[in-house]
C-alpha positions as CSV (number, residue, x, y, z in Angstrom):
1,X,0.0,0.0,0.0
2,X,3.0,2.3,-0.2
3,X,2.1,5.4,-2.2
4,X,5.0,7.4,-3.6
5,X,8.5,7.0,-2.1
6,X,8.1,7.9,1.5
7,X,4.4,7.6,2.3
8,X,3.1,4.5,4.0
9,X,-0.6,4.0,4.5
10,X,-2.4,1.4,6.6
11,X,-5.7,0.7,8.3
12,X,-6.4,-0.6,11.8
13,X,-9.7,-1.7,13.4
14,X,-10.8,-2.1,17.0
15,X,-14.4,-2.8,18.1
16,X,-16.4,-0.6,15.7
17,X,-13.6,2.0,15.2
18,X,-11.5,2.3,12.1
19,X,-8.3,4.3,11.7
20,X,-6.5,5.1,8.5
21,X,-2.9,6.2,9.0
22,X,-0.5,8.0,6.6
23,X,3.0,7.6,7.9
24,X,5.6,9.9,6.4
25,X,9.2,10.5,7.3
26,X,9.4,13.8,9.2
27,X,9.8,15.5,12.6
28,X,7.2,13.8,14.8
29,X,4.0,15.8,14.1
30,X,0.8,13.8,14.7
31,X,-2.7,14.9,13.7
32,X,-6.0,13.0,14.2
33,X,-9.0,14.2,12.2
34,X,-7.4,17.7,11.8
35,X,-6.5,18.2,15.4
36,X,-3.2,17.6,17.2
37,X,-3.0,14.1,18.7
38,X,-2.7,15.6,22.2
39,X,-6.0,17.5,21.8
40,X,-7.9,14.6,20.2
41,X,-6.9,11.8,22.6
42,X,-7.7,13.4,26.0
43,X,-6.2,11.0,28.5
44,X,-2.6,10.0,28.8
45,X,-3.6,6.3,28.5
46,X,-5.2,6.9,25.1
47,X,-2.2,8.8,23.8
48,X,0.2,6.0,25.0
49,X,-2.0,3.3,23.5
50,X,-2.1,5.1,20.1
51,X,1.6,5.8,19.9
52,X,2.8,2.5,21.4
53,X,4.3,1.1,18.1
54,X,6.4,4.3,17.8
55,X,7.5,4.2,21.4
56,X,8.6,0.6,21.2
57,X,10.6,1.1,18.0
58,X,12.0,4.4,19.3
59,X,10.9,6.3,16.2
60,X,8.6,9.0,17.6
61,X,10.7,11.9,16.1
62,X,11.3,10.1,12.7
63,X,7.7,10.2,11.4
64,X,4.8,12.5,10.8
65,X,1.3,11.0,11.2
66,X,-1.9,11.9,9.5
67,X,-4.7,9.8,11.1
68,X,-8.4,9.6,10.1
69,X,-10.4,7.9,12.8
70,X,-14.1,7.1,12.8
71,X,-16.6,5.0,14.7
72,X,-16.8,3.9,18.3
73,X,-15.3,5.8,21.2
74,X,-11.9,7.3,21.8
75,X,-10.4,4.2,23.5
76,X,-11.4,2.0,20.4
77,X,-10.0,4.6,18.1
78,X,-6.7,4.7,20.0
79,X,-6.5,0.9,19.6
80,X,-7.3,1.1,15.9
81,X,-4.7,3.8,15.5
82,X,-2.1,1.7,17.2
83,X,-2.7,-1.3,14.9
84,X,-2.6,1.0,11.8
85,X,0.7,2.6,12.9
86,X,2.2,-0.8,13.5
87,X,1.2,-2.0,10.1
88,X,2.6,1.1,8.4
89,X,5.9,0.7,10.3
90,X,6.2,-2.9,8.9
91,X,5.8,-1.5,5.4
92,X,8.6,1.0,6.1
93,X,11.0,-1.5,7.6
94,X,10.1,-5.2,7.5
95,X,12.8,-5.9,10.2
96,X,10.5,-4.2,12.8
97,X,7.9,-6.9,12.3
98,X,9.3,-9.3,14.8
99,X,9.7,-6.7,17.5
100,X,6.1,-5.5,17.0
101,X,4.7,-9.0,16.7
102,X,6.3,-10.1,20.0
103,X,4.5,-7.4,21.9
104,X,1.2,-8.2,20.2
105,X,0.9,-4.9,18.3
106,X,0.2,-6.5,14.9
107,X,-2.7,-8.6,16.2
108,X,-6.2,-7.5,15.6
109,X,-8.2,-7.5,18.8
110,X,-11.4,-9.3,17.6
111,X,-13.4,-8.7,20.8
112,X,-16.6,-6.8,20.2
113,X,-19.9,-6.2,21.8
114,X,-22.0,-9.2,22.8
115,X,-25.4,-9.4,21.2
116,X,-28.6,-8.9,23.3
117,X,-30.5,-12.1,23.8
118,X,-34.3,-12.3,23.3
119,X,-36.4,-12.3,26.4
120,X,-33.7,-10.5,28.4
121,X,-33.0,-6.9,29.1
122,X,-29.3,-7.2,27.9
123,X,-26.6,-9.6,26.8
124,X,-26.1,-11.2,30.2
125,X,-28.6,-9.4,32.5
126,X,-31.7,-11.3,33.4
127,X,-35.1,-10.1,34.6
128,X,-35.5,-10.5,38.4
129,X,-36.7,-14.0,39.4
130,X,-39.9,-14.1,41.4
131,X,-40.7,-17.3,43.2
132,X,-44.4,-16.5,43.8
């Protein structure tokens, strides 16, 4: 999916969130949906989760990120962004694949919302039992 010489694009998904990342060699600027990453991902945990592949490979200041995230909540979007960045980094340098794979950053987290069952108020919750 490499477009041009130094642009690497990848997609990541988590729950119902989708993140498309364009990774370009640069100075470390990161924008998500037109906002700086620090403004978009409010908590420190979300920022850390989103940038984990760059932290692990020690390449935070080497790349500029342009992220388009949609669907779900901020935590899901952070997870989707992390997967997309990890996939784009493997396009940039295939030797990073082993390092990212060992930490589970290239694995799609397939967990989603459990469906609501008929005759119940929720997926697991039951109506109160009445003996008489």
